[in-house]
C-alpha positions in Angstrom: 157.4 112.4 86.5 160.5 112.8 89.5 160.6 110.3 92.7 158.5 113.0 95.0 155.7 113.4 92.8 155.5 109.3 92.2 155.6 108.8 95.4 152.6 110.7 95.8 150.7 109.0 93.3 150.9 106.2 95.2 149.2 107.7 98.1 146.6 108.8 95.4 145.7 105.4 94.3 145.6 104.5 97.9 143.3 107.1 99.1 141.4 105.9 95.8 141.3 102.5 96.4 140.1 102.8 100.3 137.3 105.6 99.8 136.4 102.4 97.0 136.2 99.9 99.4 134.7 102.4 101.9 131.8 102.7 99.1 131.3 99.2 98.1 130.8 98.0 101.8 128.2 101.1 102.3 130.3 102.5 105.0 130.0 106.2 106.2 126.5 105.7 104.3 124.8 108.0 107.2 126.5 110.7 106.2 126.6 110.2 102.2 123.1 110.4 102.1 123.1 113.4 104.6 125.2 114.8 101.6 123.1 113.8 99.0 119.7 115.1 100.9 121.5 118.5 100.2 120.6 118.6 96.4 116.8 118.7 96.9 114.8 121.1 96.3 111.4 122.5 97.1 108.9 121.2 93.8 105.4 122.6 93.7 102.7 119.9 93.4 100.7 118.8 90.6 97.1 119.1 92.7 96.1 115.5 91.9 96.6 114.6 95.3 94.5 116.1 98.7 95.1 115.4 102.0 92.0 114.9 104.8 93.8 115.7 108.1 93.1 113.9 111.1 93.9 117.3 113.0 93.5 118.1 116.1 90.2 120.3 115.5 88.9 117.4 114.3 89.7 115.3 117.6 88.7 118.7 119.9 85.5 118.2 117.6 84.4 114.6 117.5 85.5 113.3 120.0 88.4 110.9 121.5 90.4 108.9 119.1 90.1 105.9 118.6 86.4 107.0 116.4 83.2 105.4 115.7 83.5 103.8 111.9 80.8 105.6 111.1 82.4 108.7 111.6 85.1 107.6 108.9 82.0 106.1 106.7 79.7 109.7 107.1 83.1 111.5 105.3 83.1 109.1 102.5 79.6 110.4 101.4 81.3 113.6 101.0 83.9 112.1 98.8 82.1 110.6 95.8 83.6 112.4 93.2 86.8 111.7 94.1 88.7 109.0 91.9 90.8 107.2 94.5 90.6 107.3 98.2 93.2 106.3 100.7 92.5 105.8 104.3 96.0 105.9 106.4 94.1 104.5 109.8 94.7 100.3 110.3 90.9 99.1 110.7 93.1 95.9 112.5 89.9 95.0 115.2 86.5 94.9 115.3 84.9 98.6 116.2 84.8 98.9 120.1 80.9 100.6 118.8 80.5 96.6 118.3 79.8 95.1 114.7 77.0 97.1 113.2 79.6 100.3 113.7 81.2 98.0 111.1 78.9 96.4 108.9 77.8 100.6 108.0 81.1 101.2 107.7 81.5 98.3 105.1 78.3 99.5 103.6 79.3 103.1 102.9 82.6 101.4 101.5 80.4 99.5 99.3 78.5 102.3 98.1 81.8 103.4 96.7 82.8 100.9 94.4 86.2 99.4 94.2 88.1 103.0 94.7 88.9 102.7 98.6 92.6 101.6 99.7 92.8 100.9 103.4 96.3 100.2 105.2 97.8 97.4 106.3 101.3 96.6 107.5 103.6 94.0 106.8 105.0 92.2 110.3 109.0 91.4 111.0 107.8 87.8 110.6 106.8 88.7 106.7 102.5 88.5 108.0 100.0 91.2 107.4 98.1 93.1 109.6 95.4 94.4 107.7 91.6 95.5 108.1 89.2 92.8 109.5 87.5 90.8 106.9 84.1 92.5 106.5 85.8 95.9 105.7 88.3 94.2 103.0 85.1 92.9 100.7 84.6 96.0 98.5 88.1 97.6 99.8 91.6 97.4 98.4 94.7 96.9 101.0 98.1 98.1 100.3 100.4 98.4 102.6 101.6 101.5 104.2 105.5 100.6 105.7 108.2 102.9 104.9 112.0 102.5 105.2 113.6 104.1 107.8 117.5 104.5 107.6 120.5 104.1 109.9 119.8 107.8 110.8 116.4 107.8 111.3 115.5 109.4 108.0 112.7 108.0 105.8 114.2 108.2 101.6 113.3 105.1 100.3 109.7 103.2 100.2 109.1 99.7 98.7 106.2 99.4 96.6 106.2 95.6 96.3 106.7 93.1 98.7 106.4 89.1 97.8 102.6 89.2 96.4 101.8 92.3 98.8 101.9 95.8 97.2 102.0 99.2 98.7 99.3 101.6 99.7 100.8 104.3 97.7 101.3 101.9 94.7 97.4 100.8 94.6 96.4 104.7 94.7 98.6 105.6 91.7 96.8 102.1 89.7 93.4 103.4 90.8 94.4 107.4 89.8 96.3 105.9 86.3 94.3 102.5 85.7 94.9 102.3 82.2 99.0 103.1 82.5 101.2 100.6 83.8 103.9 101.5 85.8 107.1 100.9 84.3 109.4 100.5 87.4 110.4 97.3 87.8 112.2 97.5 91.0 110.5 97.2 94.5 111.9 99.8 96.2 111.5 103.8 95.4 113.5 106.2 96.4 110.8 109.4 97.0 110.9 112.4 95.4 110.1 114.5 98.3 108.3 118.2 96.7 109.3 120.2 100.3 108.5 120.3 104.1 105.1 119.5 106.4 102.0 121.1 104.6 103.2 121.1 100.9 100.4 119.2 99.6 96.7 120.8 100.2 95.1 119.8 102.7 92.1 119.9 104.6 90.6 119.3 108.2 88.4 116.1 108.3 86.1 117.7 110.1 85.0 120.7 107.8 84.8 117.7 105.4 82.6 115.9 107.3 80.4 119.2 108.3 80.4 119.7 104.3 82.5 122.8 104.1 84.6 121.8 101.3 83.2 122.0 98.3 82.9 119.4 95.7 85.0 120.9 93.4 87.7 120.8 95.4 87.8 116.8 95.5 86.2 115.9 92.0 88.8 113.3 90.5 91.8 113.8 92.7 93.5 111.0 94.9 92.4 111.5 98.8 94.6 110.7 101.7 92.9 110.7 105.4 95.8 110.4 107.7 96.7 111.5 110.9 98.4 115.2 111.4 97.2 115.6 115.5 100.9 115.4 117.2 98.6 113.0 119.8 98.7 110.5 117.4 102.2 110.2 116.6 102.1 109.7 113.0 105.3 111.4 111.7 108.6 110.7 110.5 112.0 112.2 109.9 112.8 113.2 106.2 115.2 115.2 104.2 112.9 118.0 104.7 112.2 117.7 108.0 109.7 115.9 109.9 106.3 115.5 108.3 102.8 113.7 108.8 102.9 110.0 107.7 99.9 111.1 105.4 102.3 113.2 103.5 105.2 110.9 103.3 102.4 108.6 101.5 101.1 111.5 99.5 104.5 112.6 98.0 105.2 108.5 97.4 102.0 108.5 95.7 103.2 111.7 93.3 106.0 109.8 92.7 105.1 107.0 91.2 102.5 109.4 89.5 104.8 110.9 87.7 107.3 108.1 86.7 110.7 109.9 87.2 112.7 107.4 89.3 115.7 108.7 90.5 118.5 106.1 89.2 122.2 105.8 90.8 125.9 103.5 89.5 128.0 102.3 92.3 130.4 102.1 88.9 130.2 105.5 88.2 130.5 106.7 91.4 133.4 104.8 92.3 135.0 106.3 88.7 134.5 109.4 90.6 136.3 108.7 93.5 139.6 108.0 90.8 139.0 110.8 88.8 138.4 113.5 91.3 141.5 112.0 93.7 143.7 112.3 90.3 142.2 116.1 89.7 143.5 116.8 92.6 146.8 115.5 92.3 147.3 117.1 88.3 146.1 120.2 90.1 148.7 119.7 93.0 151.0 119.0 90.4 151.2 121.9 87.8 150.1 124.6 90.4 153.4 125.6 92.2 152.0 129.0 94.1 150.0 128.0 96.7 147.0 130.9 96.2 146.5 129.9 93.4 146.6 125.9 94.2 144.2 126.4 96.6 142.1 128.9 94.3 142.1 126.2 91.4 141.1 123.4 93.9 138.1 125.3 95.4 136.9 125.8 92.2 136.8 121.9 90.7 135.5 121.5 93.7 132.6 124.1 93.2 132.1 122.7 89.6 132.2 119.1 90.6 128.8 119.7 93.1 127.3 121.8 90.9 127.5 119.4 88.2 126.0 117.0 90.8 123.3 119.2 91.6 122.0 119.7 87.8 122.6 115.7 87.8 120.1 115.1 90.7 117.9 117.4 89.2 117.8 115.2 86.2 117.1 112.3 88.6 120.4 110.6 88.3 122.5 110.6 91.4 126.3 111.3 91.5 127.6 110.6 94.7 129.1 113.6 96.3 130.7 112.4 99.8 133.3 109.9 98.4 134.2 112.1 95.4 134.3 115.4 97.8 136.1 113.3 100.5 138.9 111.7 97.6 139.5 115.4 96.6 140.0 117.1 99.4 142.3 114.0 101.1 144.3 114.5 98.1 144.6 117.8 97.9 145.7 118.1 101.6 148.3 115.5 101.1 149.5 116.6 98.0 150.0 120.1 99.4 151.4 118.3 102.5 153.5 115.9 100.6 155.5 118.9 98.6 155.9 121.0 101.9 157.4 118.1 104.0 159.6 116.8 100.9 160.6 120.1 100.0 164.9 120.7 100.4 166.3 122.8 102.7 166.4 125.7 100.7 162.3 125.8 101.1 162.0 125.9 97.2 158.3 124.8 97.6 157.5 127.7 100.1 159.0 130.2 97.6 157.6 129.0 94.7 154.0 129.2 96.4 155.2 132.8 97.2 155.6 133.4 93.7 
C-alpha cells in the first residue's frame, strides 16, 4: 500500500472511531430512529383484539364527556363473553353523578370477575394516579404510560416499573394465563402492525345498543378507549398519528406474539468499521469512476436489504451510522484520490477509462 492510500486508511479509521463515539453517546439518535422506522412494514392483526371506540358518534349520542360511570357499567354487561377487558380511561376521581354511580359501576365490574383492567398512571415523582378505591376492589390495575422519544414518536413501552405492571401486560396475562412471558427486560419495542384503524374497532354506542353480535366479542381482548379528536388521546408513531387505544392494542399484540426486537451496540459499531473499510477497498480497487460509483451504490443497497431482512426477523441492524460511514468514506476516498492526483491527472484519465 502506497503512502497515499495509507493516509486514506488513517482517515477511514478516524471516521469510523468518530461515528462509533457518536453511537456510544446516542448522538443523532432521533435521525437514527427515523431511519429504523422505515424498516417497519404493515402486518395483518391476529383478530384477538377488538377496540371499542369512544368516538364522535358515541359522544354525540350519549352526551358530553365525561360520561356517568353507569354508562361504562352498562356496556360491561354486553361484554361478558370477552376473555379480558381493558378500559383505557382513568377513573381517578369520584363520579360527578354521586357515589351511587360509582357503586353501580363497581358492582358491574364485580359481576364479570377478575378480567377487568382499569388504567392508572405513573406520576413523575413515582406515585400512582389510579382509579378510586371502590373501583379497585374487583378490578386489576395497570399503568398506561407510554415512552415518547425526543422526536415525539412513541416506539417503546415500559411493561414494568418497580412494583407496578403495565396495562398491556395485565391484559396479555389475562389472555394467556398459563403462559409466562419470556422477556426479562422492563422495556419493549412495540411491533406496530400499521396505521390508525389497523385493529378491528366498533363504536361504543353500537356495543351499548346491542348492535354487535356476541361472536364478535367472545374470547377476545377488548380495549375501550378514546378515538374522538376532542378527547386528545393520540400519539405520533412510526406509522403516523394513532389513538392511545390503538397504541395499547399494538403493545398487547406484541406481548402476545412474544417476538421481541433485539439489538447489539457491539454489532452496530462493528458494522460502522466494516462499511467504512468496504468503501475504502472499493475505492482502492475500482479506478474507473463510473464502476466505482456503481459498486458503492450496489454495496449500500445490499447492506440496507440485509438490514431490512434482519429487522423482519426481529434483529435490528443500524442503518444510519453504517450508511453514513460508508458514504463519508466513499466521498472522502474519491475526493482524496482526486486531490492527490499528480498534475498529469492520472486519476481522471483512469476514471474515464
